[in-house]
C-alpha positions in Angstrom: 8.2 12.4 -11.8 5.2 13.3 -14.0 3.9 16.4 -15.8 0.1 16.6 -15.8 -2.7 19.0 -16.3 -4.7 18.3 -13.1 -8.3 19.0 -12.4 -9.1 21.0 -9.3 -11.6 19.1 -7.0 -11.6 21.6 -4.3 -9.9 24.9 -3.4 -11.0 26.4 -0.1 -10.0 29.1 2.4 -9.0 27.4 5.7 -7.3 30.3 7.6 -6.6 34.1 6.9 -4.7 34.2 3.7 -4.3 30.3 3.6 -5.9 27.9 1.1 -6.2 24.1 0.9 -6.5 22.8 -2.7 -7.2 19.2 -3.9 -6.2 18.1 -7.4 -7.1 14.8 -9.3 -4.1 12.8 -10.4 -3.6 9.0 -9.8 0.0 9.0 -11.1 1.4 11.8 -8.9 -0.6 10.7 -5.7 0.5 7.0 -5.9 4.2 8.0 -6.2 4.2 10.8 -3.7 6.0 10.5 -0.3 5.9 12.7 2.9 8.3 15.5 2.5 8.3 15.6 -1.2 6.7 18.5 -3.3 5.2 19.4 -6.6 5.8 22.4 -8.8 2.6 24.3 -9.7 2.3 26.6 -12.7 -0.3 29.0 -11.3 -1.3 30.5 -14.7 -1.3 29.5 -18.4 0.2 32.8 -19.3 3.8 34.1 -19.1 3.1 36.0 -15.9 4.1 34.7 -13.5 6.5 32.7 -15.6 8.0 30.4 -13.0 6.2 27.6 -11.1 5.8 27.5 -7.4 6.9 24.6 -5.1 4.3 23.2 -2.5 4.7 20.1 -0.2 2.1 17.6 -0.1 -0.5 18.0 2.6 -2.4 14.6 1.9 -2.9 12.1 -0.8 -5.4 9.3 -1.5 -5.6 6.8 -4.4 -6.6 9.3 -7.1 -5.9 12.8 -5.7 -3.4 14.9 -3.6 -3.6 18.2 -1.7 -1.4 20.9 -0.7 -1.7 24.1 1.4 -0.6 27.5 0.4 -0.5 31.1 1.5 -1.4 33.9 -0.7 1.8 36.2 -0.8 2.1 37.3 -4.3 0.8 37.3 -8.0 1.0 33.5 -8.5 -0.7 32.3 -5.2 -3.4 35.2 -5.7 -4.2 33.7 -9.2 -4.2 30.2 -7.6 -6.7 31.2 -4.9 -9.2 32.4 -7.6 -9.4 29.1 -9.3 -12.6 27.0 -8.9 -13.6 23.4 -8.9 -13.1 22.1 -12.5 -10.3 24.3 -13.5 -7.0 22.8 -14.4 -3.4 23.6 -13.5 0.0 22.2 -14.8 1.7 20.1 -12.2 5.1 18.6 -12.1 6.0 16.0 -9.3 6.4 14.3 -7.0 9.9 15.9 -6.6 12.7 15.9 -4.1 13.7 13.5 -1.2 11.1 13.0 1.8 11.4 11.9 5.4 12.7 8.6 6.5 11.8 6.4 9.6 14.1 4.5 11.7 13.3 2.6 15.0 12.5 5.1 17.6 10.4 5.0 20.7 9.2 8.6 20.3 8.6 10.9 17.2 8.7 14.6 17.7 7.3 16.9 14.9 7.9 20.8 15.0 6.2 22.9 12.5 5.4 26.5 11.8 3.4 28.3 9.1 3.2 26.6 5.7 5.9 24.2 6.9 3.1 22.4 8.9 1.4 20.4 6.0 4.3 17.9 5.2 4.5 17.0 8.8 0.8 16.2 8.8 1.4 14.1 5.8 4.2 12.3 7.6 2.2 11.8 10.8 -0.6 10.3 8.9 1.7 8.1 6.9 3.4 7.0 10.2 0.1 6.1 11.9 -1.9 4.6 9.0 0.7 2.9 6.9 3.9 2.4 9.0 1.8 1.4 12.0 3.4 3.8 14.5 1.4 4.2 17.6 -0.1 7.7 17.8 0.7 7.9 21.5 4.4 7.9 20.5 4.0 10.9 18.2 4.4 14.4 19.8 3.4 17.4 17.5 4.4 21.0 18.4 3.1 23.8 16.2 3.9 27.4 16.4 2.1 30.5 15.0 1.7 34.2 15.4 -2.0 33.7 16.3 -4.4 30.8 17.0 -6.1 31.3 13.7 -2.8 30.3 11.9 -2.2 26.9 13.7 -2.8 25.1 10.5 -4.0 21.5 10.5 -4.7 21.4 14.2 -7.9 19.4 13.9 -6.3 17.0 11.4 -3.5 16.2 13.7 -5.8 15.7 16.8 -8.0 13.4 14.8 -5.0 11.1 14.4 -4.9 10.8 18.1 -1.2 12.2 18.6 -0.1 14.3 21.4 -0.6 18.0 20.3 1.1 21.1 21.8 0.7 24.6 20.6 2.5 27.9 20.9 1.4 31.3 19.7 3.2 34.7 19.8 0.3 36.4 21.4 -0.7 33.7 23.7 -4.1 33.1 22.1 -3.6 29.4 22.0 -1.2 27.3 24.1 2.1 28.5 25.2 2.9 32.1 24.7 6.2 32.4 23.1 8.3 30.3 20.6 7.3 26.6 20.0 10.9 25.6 20.4 10.6 26.5 24.1 8.0 23.8 24.4 10.2 21.4 22.5 13.2 22.1 24.7 11.0 21.4 27.8 9.8 18.1 26.3 13.3 16.9 25.5 14.3 17.8 29.1 11.6 15.4 30.3 12.1 12.6 27.8 15.8 12.3 26.9 17.6 12.1 30.3 17.7 8.9 32.3 19.5 9.0 35.5 21.6 12.1 34.3 22.8 10.2 31.1 21.5 11.3 27.9 19.8 8.4 26.2 18.1 10.2 23.3 19.7 8.4 20.3 17.7 5.4 21.3 14.5 7.3 22.2 13.6 10.2 20.0 13.6 11.1 16.4 12.7 14.7 15.3 11.3 16.2 12.1 10.9 19.9 11.5 9.6 22.3 8.7 8.9 26.0 8.7 10.6 29.4 8.8 14.4 29.2 8.7 15.0 30.8 12.2 12.8 28.0 13.6 14.6 25.3 11.7 17.9 26.7 13.0 16.6 26.7 16.6 15.2 23.1 16.4 18.6 21.9 14.9 20.3 23.6 17.9 18.0 21.6 20.3 18.7 18.3 18.2 22.6 18.9 18.8 22.1 19.7 22.5 20.2 16.7 23.3 21.9 14.5 20.7 18.8 13.4 18.9 18.5 12.6 15.2 16.7 15.3 13.4 15.4 15.6 9.7 14.9 19.2 8.5 12.7 20.2 5.5 14.3 23.4 4.3 12.1 26.4 2.9 14.2 27.9 0.0 13.1 29.4 -3.3 12.8 26.9 -6.1 12.4 27.8 -9.8 12.7 24.5 -11.6 12.4 21.8 -9.0 14.9 19.4 -10.5 18.4 20.9 -10.0 18.8 22.7 -13.4 18.8 26.3 -12.3 20.8 25.9 -9.1 18.7 28.7 -7.3 18.0 26.6 -4.2 21.5 25.9 -3.1 22.2 25.5 0.7 25.6 25.2 2.5 26.1 21.8 4.0 29.1 20.1 5.5 31.8 18.3 3.6 34.7 16.8 5.5 36.4 19.8 7.2 34.8 22.3 4.9 31.5 22.8 3.1 29.9 22.4 -0.2 26.6 23.5 -1.7 23.7 21.1 -2.0 20.8 21.6 -4.3 17.7 21.4 -2.1 15.2 20.6 -4.7 16.8 17.2 -5.5 19.1 16.4 -2.7 16.4 17.6 -0.3 14.3 19.4 0.7 14.8 17.0 3.6 18.4 16.9 5.1 19.8 15.8 8.3 20.1 18.6 10.7 23.8 18.0 11.6 24.6 18.4 7.8 23.4 22.0 7.5 25.7 25.1 8.0 23.1 27.7 8.9 25.4 30.6 8.9 
């Protein structure tokens, strides 16, 4: 990981309360992987004191971007920064997504959990040479204005499905309802579940959605990687503030999400 003062190349509003920021850094961008994140110190003062974690949205040779929602003092300060300003960045951090042979890839995202899935989809199509027609993207939001990265996903040529709470775009209801219907169509052959050889799922978003996607993965016996959303104060395992409960033999243990994750196998996580 690297600690750098990065120059802002762009910081723009893309949806109500949501911004996309691009920062110049050849070191961080070259080492970043989909599913990893950076810790951002939003201010040079002592308030707010702690950095904020943000997953990569996109990277190129000399810069990277992430998407954030204004929810408190730190992100409000971040939203006011302009091109040419600098921020302190630590990264890349954590463990990202992995790819094994699969005939179909299913991505399920919601809210600010959508960006790392776009990063992963782009990586699969442009670098790992996965056919876009074999990638199915399911996004959920309260309203169509919050279906983040929709244009970017469609530009990749992947199959795109949307669900909104108010029915303003796509299916009216939970995105997991669409995912369940898709798995019904694609994982049963002659009444025998063949999903382990067919589908590989990836998900990031609000915890209730992650829990529901994990339940679907178990039901249809498909491999699923989950990028958890938990508070992270340091980003490298020192503060122990991002511990989550995971399986260990017949019991459980606590895994440190910022360094052992944030990506975990769905079957490892104990949601309750």
